[in-house]
FIMI-652178 format. One record per residue (C-alpha): residue in three letters; x, z negated, y negated. Coordinates in steps of 0.1 Angstrom, whole numbers, plus 5000, padded with zeros to 4 digits. Layout:
NODE  residu     X     Z     Y
NODE     Ala     X     Z     Y
...
***
This chain:
NODE  residu     X     Z     Y
NODE     Unk  4246  8566  1097
NODE     Unk  4213  8558  1109
NODE     Unk  4198  8526  1097
NODE     Unk  4194  8508  1130
NODE     Unk  4236  8513  1139
NODE     Unk  4238  8492  1106
NODE     Unk  4241  8456  1125
NODE     Unk  4267  8470  1150
NODE     Unk  4286  8487  1122
NODE     Unk  4292  8456  1099
NODE     Unk  4299  8435  1131
NODE     Unk  4328  8459  1142
NODE     Unk  4338  8458  1105
NODE     Unk  4341  8422  1103
NODE     Unk  4357  8422  1135
NODE     Unk  4384  8446  1125
NODE     Unk  4387  8423  1090
NODE     Unk  4392  8390  1110
NODE     Unk  4417  8408  1134
NODE     Unk  4438  8419  1105
NODE     Unk  4442  8386  1086
NODE     Unk  4451  8369  1118
NODE     Unk  4474  8399  1129
NODE     Unk  4494  8397  1092
NODE     Unk  4495  8359  1086
NODE     Unk  4516  8359  1118
NODE     Unk  4534  8389  1111
NODE     Unk  4542  8375  1076
NODE     Unk  4555  8341  1093
NODE     Unk  4579  8366  1109
NODE     Unk  4597  8376  1078
NODE     Unk  4628  8368  1069
NODE     Unk  4642  8377  1036
NODE     Unk  4610  8384  1015
NODE     Unk  4624  8370  0984
NODE     Unk  4647  8399  0981
NODE     Unk  4614  8421  0970
NODE     Unk  4615  8435  0933
NODE     Unk  4599  8408  0910
NODE     Unk  4567  8435  0902
NODE     Unk  4560  8435  0939
NODE     Unk  4556  8395  0942
NODE     Unk  4520  8388  0949
NODE     Unk  4517  8362  0929
NODE     Unk  4523  8376  0896
NODE     Unk  4514  8367  0861
NODE     Unk  4476  8374  0850
NODE     Unk  4464  8373  0816
NODE     Unk  4423  8385  0817
NODE     Unk  4411  8356  0834
NODE     Unk  4418  8329  0805
NODE     Unk  4432  8350  0780
NODE     Unk  4464  8335  0783
NODE     Unk  4493  8339  0812
NODE     Unk  4485  8327  0849
NODE     Unk  4495  8329  0881
NODE     Unk  4471  8346  0905
NODE     Unk  4463  8317  0924
NODE     Unk  4460  8296  0894
NODE     Unk  4435  8314  0878
NODE     Unk  4398  8308  0878
NODE     Unk  4388  8337  0892
NODE     Unk  4400  8362  0918
NODE     Unk  4420  8386  0902
NODE     Unk  4428  8425  0911
NODE     Unk  4455  8444  0899
NODE     Unk  4467  8477  0902
NODE     Unk  4507  8482  0882
NODE     Unk  4521  8511  0874
NODE     Unk  4542  8514  0905
NODE     Unk  4506  8519  0925
NODE     Unk  4497  8540  0900
NODE     Unk  4526  8561  0905
NODE     Unk  4522  8561  0943
NODE     Unk  4486  8568  0951
NODE     Unk  4486  8591  0923
NODE     Unk  4458  8579  0903
NODE     Unk  4443  8606  0875
NODE     Unk  4419  8584  0859
NODE     Unk  4414  8548  0852
NODE     Unk  4384  8555  0872
NODE     Unk  4405  8560  0905
NODE     Unk  4421  8533  0894
NODE     Unk  4394  8507  0897
NODE     Unk  4378  8526  0925
NODE     Unk  4408  8511  0946
NODE     Unk  4401  8479  0940
NODE     Unk  4383  8450  0958
NODE     Unk  4340  8449  0952
NODE     Unk  4342  8479  0930
NODE     Unk  4330  8515  0935
NODE     Unk  4331  8546  0911
NODE     Unk  4298  8574  0904
NODE     Unk  4303  8608  0887
NODE     Unk  4276  8625  0876
NODE     Unk  4297  8656  0861
NODE     Unk  4296  8647  0828
NODE     Unk  4306  8605  0828
NODE     Unk  4323  8582  0854
NODE     Unk  4303  8553  0862
NODE     Unk  4312  8519  0878
NODE     Unk  4296  8498  0905
NODE     Unk  4301  8461  0909
NODE     Unk  4295  8440  0939
NODE     Unk  4265  8465  0946
NODE     Unk  4254  8468  0913
NODE     Unk  4251  8504  0892
NODE     Unk  4219  8508  0873
NODE     Unk  4207  8545  0867
NODE     Unk  4216  8553  0831
NODE     Unk  4240  8525  0821
NODE     Unk  4273  8536  0805
NODE     Unk  4291  8510  0821
NODE     Unk  4279  8483  0791
NODE     Unk  4281  8453  0817
NODE     Unk  4319  8455  0818
NODE     Unk  4339  8449  0793
NODE     Unk  4368  8472  0787
NODE     Unk  4404  8457  0770
NODE     Unk  4432  8478  0762
NODE     Unk  4460  8451  0757
NODE     Unk  4432  8421  0753
NODE     Unk  4416  8444  0726
NODE     Unk  4378  8455  0730
NODE     Unk  4374  8489  0738
NODE     Unk  4338  8491  0745
NODE     Unk  4320  8511  0716
NODE     Unk  4294  8495  0693
NODE     Unk  4270  8520  0695
NODE     Unk  4262  8529  0735
NODE     Unk  4288  8496  0749
NODE     Unk  4301  8522  0765
NODE     Unk  4332  8515  0785
NODE     Unk  4350  8549  0791
NODE     Unk  4367  8552  0824
NODE     Unk  4372  8589  0833
NODE     Unk  4388  8617  0814
NODE     Unk  4373  8605  0784
NODE     Unk  4396  8573  0781
NODE     Unk  4421  8578  0755
NODE     Unk  4450  8569  0775
NODE     Unk  4475  8589  0798
NODE     Unk  4476  8563  0827
NODE     Unk  4514  8570  0823
NODE     Unk  4517  8546  0800
NODE     Unk  4502  8518  0815
NODE     Unk  4520  8484  0833
NODE     Unk  4492  8475  0849
NODE     Unk  4452  8472  0853
NODE     Unk  4434  8437  0859
NODE     Unk  4402  8433  0869
NODE     Unk  4384  8400  0868
NODE     Unk  4347  8400  0882
NODE     Unk  4321  8378  0875
NODE     Unk  4305  8366  0836
NODE     Unk  4333  8364  0816
NODE     Unk  4310  8354  0785
NODE     Unk  4321  8319  0783
NODE     Unk  4356  8333  0773
NODE     Unk  4347  8370  0761
NODE     Unk  4311  8372  0744
NODE     Unk  4288  8400  0755
NODE     Unk  4295  8432  0776
NODE     Unk  4317  8406  0804
NODE     Unk  4285  8406  0824
NODE     Unk  4299  8416  0858
NODE     Unk  4338  8418  0848
NODE     Unk  4362  8424  0824
NODE     Unk  4388  8449  0831
NODE     Unk  4422  8444  0811
NODE     Unk  4441  8476  0808
NODE     Unk  4480  8464  0795
NODE     Unk  4502  8493  0781
NODE     Unk  4540  8496  0788
NODE     Unk  4565  8498  0763
NODE     Unk  4594  8518  0745
NODE     Unk  4620  8498  0769
NODE     Unk  4599  8507  0800
NODE     Unk  4598  8547  0792
NODE     Unk  4632  8549  0779
NODE     Unk  4641  8577  0759
NODE     Unk  4625  8612  0758
NODE     Unk  4603  8623  0788
NODE     Unk  4578  8655  0796
NODE     Unk  4551  8656  0824
NODE     Unk  4536  8686  0836
NODE     Unk  4507  8692  0864
NODE     Unk  4491  8718  0879
NODE     Unk  4460  8716  0904
NODE     Unk  4430  8729  0920
NODE     Unk  4404  8743  0899
NODE     Unk  4425  8754  0874
NODE     Unk  4436  8719  0863
NODE     Unk  4467  8716  0837
NODE     Unk  4485  8689  0819
NODE     Unk  4513  8684  0798
NODE     Unk  4527  8649  0784
NODE     Unk  4554  8643  0760
NODE     Unk  4566  8607  0752
NODE     Unk  4597  8593  0734
NODE     Unk  4605  8554  0745
NODE     Unk  4633  8539  0723
NODE     Unk  4647  8507  0705
NODE     Unk  4656  8512  0671
NODE     Unk  4687  8497  0651
NODE     Unk  4661  8464  0639
NODE     Unk  4649  8459  0674
NODE     Unk  4618  8475  0672
NODE     Unk  4602  8487  0703
NODE     Unk  4590  8518  0696
NODE     Unk  4567  8540  0721
NODE     Unk  4548  8574  0708
NODE     Unk  4532  8598  0735
NODE     Unk  4509  8628  0735
NODE     Unk  4486  8644  0761
NODE     Unk  4470  8678  0766
NODE     Unk  4447  8684  0796
NODE     Unk  4427  8710  0811
NODE     Unk  4403  8718  0837
NODE     Unk  4383  8751  0846
NODE     Unk  4362  8731  0870
NODE     Unk  4343  8752  0900
NODE     Unk  4309  8766  0901
NODE     Unk  4284  8740  0909
NODE     Unk  4249  8744  0930
NODE     Unk  4218  8725  0926
NODE     Unk  4192  8732  0951
NODE     Unk  4163  8723  0925
NODE     Unk  4173  8750  0904
NODE     Unk  4176  8777  0936
NODE     Unk  4159  8801  0919
NODE     Unk  4166  8839  0911
NODE     Unk  4151  8831  0871
NODE     Unk  4180  8801  0871
NODE     Unk  4213  8820  0886
NODE     Unk  4200  8808  0924
NODE     Unk  4209  8772  0914
NODE     Unk  4247  8780  0905
NODE     Unk  4258  8768  0877
NODE     Unk  4287  8795  0865
NODE     Unk  4325  8782  0846
NODE     Unk  4300  8752  0832
NODE     Unk  4322  8717  0847
NODE     Unk  4348  8726  0821
NODE     Unk  4368  8694  0810
NODE     Unk  4394  8697  0782
NODE     Unk  4411  8664  0763
NODE     Unk  4435  8655  0744
NODE     Unk  4452  8618  0738
NODE     Unk  4478  8605  0715
NODE     Unk  4491  8570  0717
NODE     Unk  4517  8548  0695
NODE     Unk  4528  8514  0698
NODE     Unk  4556  8493  0680
NODE     Unk  4565  8458  0691
NODE     Unk  4589  8436  0668
NODE     Unk  4594  8400  0663
NODE     Unk  4559  8389  0675
NODE     Unk  4542  8419  0657
NODE     Unk  4526  8449  0680
NODE     Unk  4510  8473  0665
NODE     Unk  4486  8500  0683
NODE     Unk  4474  8535  0677
NODE     Unk  4456  8553  0704
NODE     Unk  4429  8584  0699
NODE     Unk  4416  8605  0722
NODE     Unk  4393  8639  0724
NODE     Unk  4376  8653  0753
NODE     Unk  4352  8683  0753
NODE     Unk  4329  8684  0788
NODE     Unk  4306  8709  0799
NODE     Unk  4275  8696  0813
NODE     Unk  4263  8717  0844
NODE     Unk  4236  8696  0853
NODE     Unk  4207  8707  0830
NODE     Unk  4203  8671  0825
NODE     Unk  4175  8660  0800
NODE     Unk  4155  8685  0808
NODE     Unk  4175  8715  0795
NODE     Unk  4176  8751  0806
NODE     Unk  4197  8752  0835
NODE     Unk  4231  8770  0833
NODE     Unk  4238  8778  0794
NODE     Unk  4273  8775  0786
NODE     Unk  4262  8762  0752
NODE     Unk  4252  8729  0767
NODE     Unk  4285  8702  0763
NODE     Unk  4293  8669  0754
NODE     Unk  4321  8659  0731
NODE     Unk  4337  8624  0725
NODE     Unk  4362  8614  0700
NODE     Unk  4371  8580  0696
NODE     Unk  4404  8563  0675
NODE     Unk  4412  8524  0678
NODE     Unk  4438  8507  0660
NODE     Unk  4452  8475  0665
NODE     Unk  4479  8446  0649
NODE     Unk  4485  8418  0667
NODE     Unk  4506  8385  0661
NODE     Unk  4523  8362  0680
NODE     Unk  4535  8329  0668
NODE     Unk  4548  8295  0685
NODE     Unk  4536  8273  0657
NODE     Unk  4554  8240  0677
NODE     Unk  4565  8234  0711
NODE     Unk  4530  8225  0726
NODE     Unk  4510  8253  0703
NODE     Unk  4507  8288  0703
NODE     Unk  4488  8311  0681
NODE     Unk  4476  8348  0687
NODE     Unk  4461  8368  0664
NODE     Unk  4446  8405  0661
NODE     Unk  4428  8427  0639
NODE     Unk  4411  8456  0653
NODE     Unk  4393  8489  0639
NODE     Unk  4373  8516  0659
NODE     Unk  4351  8546  0655
NODE     Unk  4336  8563  0679
NODE     Unk  4316  8597  0678
NODE     Unk  4297  8616  0704
NODE     Unk  4283  8652  0697
NODE     Unk  4262  8666  0724
NODE     Unk  4245  8700  0726
NODE     Unk  4216  8703  0747
NODE     Unk  4197  8739  0755
NODE     Unk  4156  8737  0756
NODE     Unk  4137  8764  0762
NODE     Unk  4110  8753  0737
NODE     Unk  4103  8787  0734
NODE     Unk  4127  8799  0718
NODE     Unk  4160  8790  0737
NODE     Unk  4170  8769  0710
NODE     Unk  4201  8741  0708
NODE     Unk  4197  8707  0700
NODE     Unk  4222  8687  0688
NODE     Unk  4227  8650  0692
NODE     Unk  4252  8628  0674
NODE     Unk  4258  8596  0675
NODE     Unk  4285  8576  0655
NODE     Unk  4299  8544  0654
NODE     Unk  4324  8522  0633
NODE     Unk  4337  8487  0630
NODE     Unk  4364  8465  0622
NODE     Unk  4370  8432  0637
NODE     Unk  4396  8402  0641
NODE     Unk  4397  8372  0670
NODE     Unk  4421  8345  0669
NODE     Unk  4435  8323  0696
NODE     Unk  4453  8290  0697
NODE     Unk  4468  8271  0729
NODE     Unk  4476  8235  0732
NODE     Unk  4495  8214  0756
NODE     Unk  4501  8189  0735
NODE     Unk  4480  8164  0759
NODE     Unk  4490  8153  0792
NODE     Unk  4473  8171  0820
NODE     Unk  4453  8193  0799
NODE     Unk  4455  8228  0785
NODE     Unk  4436  8235  0754
NODE     Unk  4425  8271  0741
NODE     Unk  4398  8276  0716
NODE     Unk  4391  8305  0694
NODE     Unk  4365  8328  0672
NODE     Unk  4358  8360  0674
NODE     Unk  4343  8388  0646
NODE     Unk  4336  8423  0645
NODE     Unk  4317  8438  0615
NODE     Unk  4297  8471  0628
NODE     Unk  4301  8490  0595
NODE     Unk  4285  8521  0605
NODE     Unk  4260  8529  0635
NODE     Unk  4240  8559  0635
NODE     Unk  4220  8582  0656
NODE     Unk  4212  8621  0649
NODE     Unk  4192  8643  0668
NODE     Unk  4181  8684  0652
NODE     Unk  4177  8715  0663
NODE     Unk  4202  8738  0649
NODE     Unk  4183  8774  0647
NODE     Unk  4159  8771  0635
NODE     Unk  4164  8736  0618
NODE     Unk  4146  8705  0629
NODE     Unk  4153  8671  0625
NODE     Unk  4139  8641  0650
NODE     Unk  4159  8616  0646
NODE     Unk  4182  8600  0617
NODE     Unk  4185  8561  0622
NODE     Unk  4210  8539  0608
NODE     Unk  4223  8502  0613
NODE     Unk  4250  8479  0605
NODE     Unk  4258  8441  0617
NODE     Unk  4278  8415  0627
NODE     Unk  4289  8401  0661
NODE     Unk  4307  8363  0661
NODE     Unk  4319  8339  0688
NODE     Unk  4335  8312  0688
NODE     Unk  4346  8294  0720
NODE     Unk  4365  8263  0737
NODE     Unk  4378  8262  0774
NODE     Unk  4400  8235  0787
NODE     Unk  4428  8234  0819
NODE     Unk  4425  8196  0830
NODE     Unk  4450  8188  0861
NODE     Unk  4425  8162  0876
NODE     Unk  4453  8151  0900
NODE     Unk  4484  8172  0914
NODE     Unk  4462  8194  0936
NODE     Unk  4431  8194  0921
NODE     Unk  4423  8214  0883
NODE     Unk  4391  8215  0865
NODE     Unk  4387  8247  0841
NODE     Unk  4356  8244  0820
NODE     Unk  4348  8268  0788
NODE     Unk  4317  8269  0764
NODE     Unk  4311  8299  0742
NODE     Unk  4284  8302  0713
NODE     Unk  4278  8337  0707
NODE     Unk  4254  8359  0682
NODE     Unk  4246  8395  0673
NODE     Unk  4226  8409  0648
NODE     Unk  4195  8411  0660
NODE     Unk  4194  8387  0691
NODE     Unk  4193  8350  0690
NODE     Unk  4230  8330  0692
NODE     Unk  4232  8309  0729
NODE     Unk  4255  8292  0747
NODE     Unk  4274  8300  0778
NODE     Unk  4293  8279  0799
NODE     Unk  4318  8285  0824
NODE     Unk  4329  8258  0851
NODE     Unk  4362  8260  0879
NODE     Unk  4376  8237  0905
NODE     Unk  4411  8251  0917
NODE     Unk  4421  8234  0947
NODE     Unk  4456  8234  0964
NODE     Unk  4452  8230  0998
NODE     Unk  4481  8238  1005
NODE     Unk  4510  8251  0980
NODE     Unk  4503  8286  0993
NODE     Unk  4467  8280  0993
NODE     Unk  4439  8279  0966
NODE     Unk  4405  8274  0973
NODE     Unk  4381  8284  0940
NODE     Unk  4346  8269  0935
NODE     Unk  4338  8295  0902
NODE     Unk  4306  8291  0884
NODE     Unk  4294  8308  0853
NODE     Unk  4268  8324  0831
NODE     Unk  4267  8358  0808
NODE     Unk  4245  8378  0786
NODE     Unk  4245  8414  0771
NODE     Unk  4214  8420  0740
NODE     Unk  4202  8453  0742
NODE     Unk  4226  8479  0720
NODE     Unk  4216  8501  0695
NODE     Unk  4210  8531  0714
NODE     Unk  4187  8510  0735
NODE     Unk  4168  8497  0709
NODE     Unk  4167  8527  0683
NODE     Unk  4172  8557  0697
NODE     Unk  4134  8577  0699
NODE     Unk  4133  8615  0701
NODE     Unk  4098  8626  0719
NODE     Unk  4109  8658  0730
NODE     Unk  4115  8668  0768
NODE     Unk  4141  8646  0785
NODE     Unk  4139  8622  0752
NODE     Unk  4137  8584  0755
NODE     Unk  4104  8570  0738
NODE     Unk  4085  8536  0739
NODE     Unk  4114  8510  0742
NODE     Unk  4102  8484  0720
NODE     Unk  4106  8441  0721
NODE     Unk  4140  8445  0744
NODE     Unk  4153  8411  0755
NODE     Unk  4188  8403  0761
NODE     Unk  4197  8404  0798
NODE     Unk  4212  8372  0813
NODE     Unk  4229  8369  0844
NODE     Unk  4244  8333  0863
NODE     Unk  4269  8336  0893
NODE     Unk  4285  8313  0915
NODE     Unk  4315  8318  0938
NODE     Unk  4337  8306  0964
NODE     Unk  4370  8320  0970
NODE     Unk  4398  8308  0993
NODE     Unk  4433  8326  0987
NODE     Unk  4464  8323  1009
NODE     Unk  4495  8335  0996
NODE     Unk  4526  8322  1021
NODE     Unk  4551  8345  1007
NODE     Unk  4557  8363  0978
NODE     Unk  4546  8394  1000
NODE     Unk  4516  8386  1017
NODE     Unk  4482  8377  1003
NODE     Unk  4450  8371  1018
NODE     Unk  4412  8362  1000
NODE     Unk  4378  8352  1014
NODE     Unk  4354  8352  0989
NODE     Unk  4313  8346  0991
NODE     Unk  4294  8348  0955
NODE     Unk  4256  8347  0944
NODE     Unk  4244  8362  0910
NODE     Unk  4208  8361  0896
NODE     Unk  4197  8385  0871
NODE     Unk  4171  8386  0845
NODE     Unk  4156  8405  0824
NODE     Unk  4176  8436  0831
NODE     Unk  4177  8464  0806
NODE     Unk  4167  8496  0827
NODE     Unk  4164  8532  0820
NODE     Unk  4131  8545  0838
NODE     Unk  4104  8572  0835
NODE     Unk  4080  8569  0808
NODE     Unk  4041  8572  0807
NODE     Unk  4049  8609  0794
NODE     Unk  4059  8640  0811
NODE     Unk  4096  8645  0811
NODE     Unk  4102  8612  0790
NODE     Unk  4122  8584  0795
NODE     Unk  4124  8549  0783
NODE     Unk  4142  8515  0782
NODE     Unk  4128  8483  0792
NODE     Unk  4134  8447  0809
NODE     Unk  4123  8453  0845
NODE     Unk  4124  8420  0855
NODE     Unk  4150  8399  0882
NODE     Unk  4177  8410  0906
NODE     Unk  4195  8392  0929
NODE     Unk  4231  8399  0944
NODE     Unk  4252  8381  0972
NODE     Unk  4274  8390  0994
NODE     Unk  4311  8383  1008
NODE     Unk  4346  8400  1003
NODE     Unk  4376  8400  1022
NODE     Unk  4414  8412  1015
NODE     Unk  4448  8411  1031
NODE     Unk  4480  8427  1015
NODE     Unk  4511  8426  1031
NODE     Unk  4546  8447  1018
NODE     Unk  4577  8448  1035
NODE     Unk  4616  8443  1026
NODE     Unk  4617  8483  1038
NODE     Unk  4591  8494  1015
NODE     Unk  4564  8494  1037
NODE     Unk  4530  8483  1027
NODE     Unk  4494  8481  1037
NODE     Unk  4460  8466  1020
NODE     Unk  4427  8461  1034
NODE     Unk  4399  8453  1019
NODE     Unk  4363  8448  1029
NODE     Unk  4330  8442  1010
NODE     Unk  4294  8434  1023
NODE     Unk  4268  8429  0993
NODE     Unk  4226  8430  0992
NODE     Unk  4213  8435  0958
NODE     Unk  4178  8437  0955
NODE     Unk  4150  8437  0928
NODE     Unk  4131  8401  0937
NODE     Unk  4094  8426  0930
NODE     Unk  4104  8449  0959
NODE     Unk  4120  8447  0993
NODE     Unk  4137  8480  0986
NODE     Unk  4174  8477  0980
NODE     Unk  4186  8487  0940
NODE     Unk  4195  8525  0937
NODE     Unk  4231  8532  0943
NODE     Unk  4238  8503  0961
NODE     Unk  4255  8503  0990
NODE     Unk  4255  8474  1015
NODE     Unk  4295  8479  1027
NODE     Unk  4325  8493  1012
NODE     Unk  4357  8492  1029
NODE     Unk  4390  8507  1017
NODE     Unk  4426  8510  1032
NODE     Unk  4459  8517  1019
NODE     Unk  4494  8522  1033
NODE     Unk  4524  8531  1018
NODE     Unk  4562  8539  1033
NODE     Unk  4592  8556  1029
NODE     Unk  4598  8593  1042
NODE     Unk  4627  8613  1047
NODE     Unk  4617  8654  1044
NODE     Unk  4645  8678  1055
NODE     Unk  4683  8670  1043
NODE     Unk  4684  8641  1018
NODE     Unk  4708  8645  0989
NODE     Unk  4720  8616  0970
NODE     Unk  4695  8591  0961
NODE     Unk  4661  8572  0976
NODE     Unk  4639  8590  1003
NODE     Unk  4606  8598  0989
NODE     Unk  4572  8577  0998
NODE     Unk  4539  8588  1007
NODE     Unk  4509  8572  1005
NODE     Unk  4477  8575  1018
NODE     Unk  4443  8559  1009
NODE     Unk  4407  8556  1027
NODE     Unk  4376  8548  1003
NODE     Unk  4344  8542  1025
NODE     Unk  4313  8534  1008
NODE     Unk  4283  8528  1026
NODE     Unk  4246  8546  1025
NODE     Unk  4229  8543  0994
NODE     Unk  4193  8550  0981
NODE     Unk  4187  8572  0955
NODE     Unk  4155  8572  0930
NODE     Unk  4135  8595  0950
NODE     Unk  4141  8566  0974
NODE     Unk  4160  8590  1000
NODE     Unk  4187  8577  1018
NODE     Unk  4223  8591  1007
NODE     Unk  4246  8589  1041
NODE     Unk  4276  8568  1036
NODE     Unk  4313  8584  1026
NODE     Unk  4349  8580  1033
NODE     Unk  4374  8599  1012
NODE     Unk  4413  8601  1021
NODE     Unk  4440  8606  0997
NODE     Unk  4475  8615  1000
NODE     Unk  4504  8615  0979
NODE     Unk  4541  8619  0984
NODE     Unk  4564  8613  0955
NODE     Unk  4608  8620  0958
NODE     Unk  4631  8620  0926
NODE     Unk  4653  8655  0932
NODE     Unk  4676  8654  0904
NODE     Unk  4665  8642  0874
NODE     Unk  4630  8652  0882
NODE     Unk  4605  8624  0896
NODE     Unk  4580  8652  0919
NODE     Unk  4543  8640  0928
NODE     Unk  4523  8665  0955
NODE     Unk  4490  8648  0961
NODE     Unk  4463  8661  0982
NODE     Unk  4429  8642  0978
NODE     Unk  4400  8645  0998
NODE     Unk  4421  8653  1025
NODE     Unk  4395  8659  1050
NODE     Unk  4369  8681  1029
NODE     Unk  4342  8654  1033
NODE     Unk  4310  8661  1018
NODE     Unk  4308  8634  0997
NODE     Unk  4279  8628  0970
NODE     Unk  4264  8601  0944
NODE     Unk  4230  8590  0935
NODE     Unk  4217  8608  0900
NODE     Unk  4202  8589  0871
NODE     Unk  4167  8599  0855
NODE     Unk  4179  8621  0830
NODE     Unk  4191  8647  0863
NODE     Unk  4168  8668  0884
NODE     Unk  4188  8663  0913
NODE     Unk  4183  8631  0937
NODE     Unk  4224  8635  0942
NODE     Unk  4252  8652  0926
NODE     Unk  4278  8665  0951
NODE     Unk  4316  8655  0946
NODE     Unk  4347  8678  0952
NODE     Unk  4358  8687  0982
NODE     Unk  4397  8691  0989
NODE     Unk  4419  8695  0959
NODE     Unk  4455  8697  0955
NODE     Unk  4475  8682  0927
NODE     Unk  4516  8690  0919
NODE     Unk  4530  8670  0891
NODE     Unk  4569  8671  0873
NODE     Unk  4580  8644  0853
NODE     Unk  4617  8649  0837
NODE     Unk  4635  8622  0811
NODE     Unk  4663  8635  0793
***
């Protein structure tokens, strides 16, 4: 797609979206008995992430995206990254090591998803070392255990504090009742991939709900070609058997009479074929190991008919080990180790004691007991970095949902937060929700957020090829966002959305080239402006058919240069269609279902200034129950499109090619 064709493409896409909005509004009006649809398919479902308590999607002071367990099964999503990549305004990049989430045209190179807050059942899952939100195979939770995923775009610091910069992701897990009895799931696919899960869901004699699951997965990966290393002495640019991925996940959850206990543990070993951070190419010793453990206890109590309390205590540990191979000479393995340990607590009260008001207030505290970064050569031994840090993070907030009139609600919020090494600051949130009709809401939203530099950005100093140097005096990032949204849900099976947004980011922290060969640094790079439009329409029919189309247009630029940001597509277009399908002779039971998903990402700019063409990736999945076995067959990148993502500074290539056509067969048996 050439630059000269962009205006015509934009006009055609906008016309298509407008036609779909009008056409499906007419079709929805003709539906007779939508109320018979299953409850989990209703568009006015409850969401919890926008305000930290339950509201319907129309009531919430945000435009919330939700992917349910049924969606995960139907579209065959394999990672949290694929779930998020299906949502309006989001896109995912992959550099053969980690998955990175782009939000509304913003994906800074070298950022480990620090500007999105990741929650699991309301508990923070970003670590305290890199502030990383793990969304790929390093996410320590099997998607079969997920009830739904909610994403709230825009700043959420008034409610959640740091990292809620561009949005909040909340992964809500299933319980033992939903996965009753023992269950085994096995799958196999392209590139030597295999996965097995065993889970047990039950309710004991005391009424306690138990869910225990263990998952093991592996992938050999395909050989990867990198043109920057295409020479006889570097294996002609082919990294052989270095894209492997092996992971183990353990999850346990118990619920009883307002008390919930949760354990999540994950281990992942990932080969690094890209020779990132100036490594020697095609050495089998190059790899990353991510290990994480999370514990949480939650209690809920209705103190009085008008006052509810939710309290949590949680603890976590994250450890990263990276083996990098450098030819100093001699050829030497350099080991990078990062360890973070913490515990925390948060308490929230929600009151409806005052007429027309719903008040919520609370306190969050996190104690960082250990943050250590170590860099050494293994043989001959040498040490280049050993830093240790501890600290605290404290936040106090209050918000009010005030019914100014039967059709108008004012949402206000204010939070004071402080982390060790950064000054305390206040962050407000304002929202007006106007009920134009009982099925139509107009929302005007405004908020600010901040993100102080994390321990990795503050302390990591290794003056070696590929190392990071001279990152002194970093200031906290700040963002200010305003959004206007129109949501229309005329029936339980129809939803339409149109939103416009504008964000201003100051003191952006970004990775860049230092004033030394093969060295990098972190710095505050200036101001960024982002504005855009999003439209989405979803329609479900009583027979099981479903269509969803989402389009996003965004423009993100650094105010000091006319060039667009790196890895910032102007257009995002997503379409999903699913329906029942009977193949051959059908025995007893329901017919199978097929689902088709197409995700189009517009052209993006790489760090070298080149223009990476847009891409369209199409997936198709068929699911059917045969006897007592659920079968899922998926083909991903059906048309074998040559898609690629822009690379970051630590990788020599300008872009990283993504997988072509791949396959997966999954069998699930419940005893």
